[in-house]
N, C-alpha and C positions, 0 to 999 in steps of 0.2 A: 504494500500500500504506500502511496506517496502523495505529497502535496507540493505544488510549486506556485509561487506568486511573483509577478513582476509589476512594478509600478514605475512608469516612465513619464516624464513631462519635458517636452521640447519647448523652450521658451526663449524668445529674443525680445526683451522688453523695450529695447531702444532701436529706433529706425536708424540704421547706419548709412542710409542713403543708397544711391545706385553705385554699382561697381562693375568693372569689366573683368570677367574671369581670365586668369592666365595660368599657364603651366610651363615653366621654363621659358623658352623663346616663343611659345605659341600663345597668341592673344585672341580672346573671344571676338566675334564679329560685331557684337552690340552689347551695351550695358544692361545689367539686370538690376532689379530692385528687391530689397527685403520687404516682406509683408508683415508688419508688426501685429501680433495677436496677443491675446491674454493667455496663450499656451495651448499646445496640442497634446492632450493627455492620452495615455494608453495604459490601462490597468488590465492585467490578464491573470486569472487564477485558474489552475488546473488541478483537479482532484482525480487521482487514479487508484485503481484497485486491480490486482491481478492474482491469478492462481495458476500454478504449473505442477503437473504430476508426471513422473516417469515410471514406466512399468516394464520389467523384463518379461517379454512375451515369448520367450524361448531361449535356448542357449546362445543364439546369435542374433537376437532381435530385441531392440529397445524401442518402445512407443512412448512418445512425449505428447501430452495434450494440455491445453490450458485455455484460460479466458482472460480478457482484459476489458475493464470498464473505465471510461474516462468522461468527466464532465468539465467543460470549460465555460467560464463566464468572465465578464470584464466590462470596461467602459472605454469608449473611443470617440473621438470627435474634436471639436473646437470649443474652448471654454466660453466663447462669446455666444454659443448656441447651446441648445439642450443636447446633452451627451447621449449617445446610443448605448444601450446595455445589452449587447448580444449574448446569447448562450447557445451552446451546442453540445450534444452528447455523442459518444462513440462507443461501440462495443465490438469486440472481436473474439472469435473462437478458432483454435488451431489444433491440428494434429500432425504429427511427423513420425515416420517409421524409419529407423536406421537398421539396416540388415547387413550382416557380414556373410558373404558368399565365399566360403573357404577362408584361407589365411591372407589372401592378397587382394580381394575385390570387396568393395563396400559401396552400398547403394543407400541413398537417402531420398525419400519421397514425402512430400507434405503439402499441406494447403491451409489456407486461412480464409474464413468468411469475415468480412469487415462490414459493419453496419455503421454508416457515418451520416450525420445530419447534413453535411455539405454535398456529398455525391451519392448517397443511397447505399445499397447493399451490393457488394462485389465479392467474387471469389478470386483469391490470389494463390496460384500454384507455385511450387518450387520442386526442383529435383537436382540431385548431385550423384556423381560416381567418382570413386577413387580406386586406383589400381597401383599396387606396389610392384615395381619392376623385378624385385628379387626379395627373398626372405631376409630377415634380420632387422635389428633395431635401427641401423643407419641407412636403410634402403631408400632409394629415390621413389617418391610417390607422384604419380600423374593424377591430376584432379580436373574435373570439369563440372560446371554447375550452370543452371538456368532457372529463371523464375521471373515473376512479375511483381510489381510493387505499386504502392499508392502513396502519393505525397499530398497531404492535406494543406490547403492554403493557410497562411497566417491569418490572425484576426484582422489585421490591416488590409491584407489582400481580399478578404471576404467582405468586410464591413466599413472600410475607410470612406470618409466623406470629404476630405480636404480637396483643395484645388489640385494638389499634386498626387493624391492617391485616391482614386475612385475604386471602391470595393465592388466585388461581384459576388453576392451571396450564393448564386447558383453555380 
């Protein structure tokens, strides 16, 4: 079980006027201006709970299964306007089977079902194979693996409302 919280506030209380960006000898084509605000806050809390179990399903077979639950909440926006208070929940369940075929070949197959408020429910498979070229403790092992993954957008990417960061909750 875990809990993480971050509280960020980007604030530039003084208007420093316009400026022309530069990097080394490269100079921007036109001047830019600061936009003074009363602050752009972002507070993000994440509560997570997980359980994992491993079972020896035979002399050469280990099955791992588990669940993960997560709830995120926070505040985002501009202090000069009403802040948004988005929330989202995620749940995942997974199972993986590691199988030894003899003394030199190992296969891993698994999958995860992810239920996410941002993108719905998806299945994410994975698989791997390893082969020892010879016997012994210091033998070279050739490995290959493939799988799919999901990357959830950040709160700012999903719910941002500023001029510079337009969120997309879908």
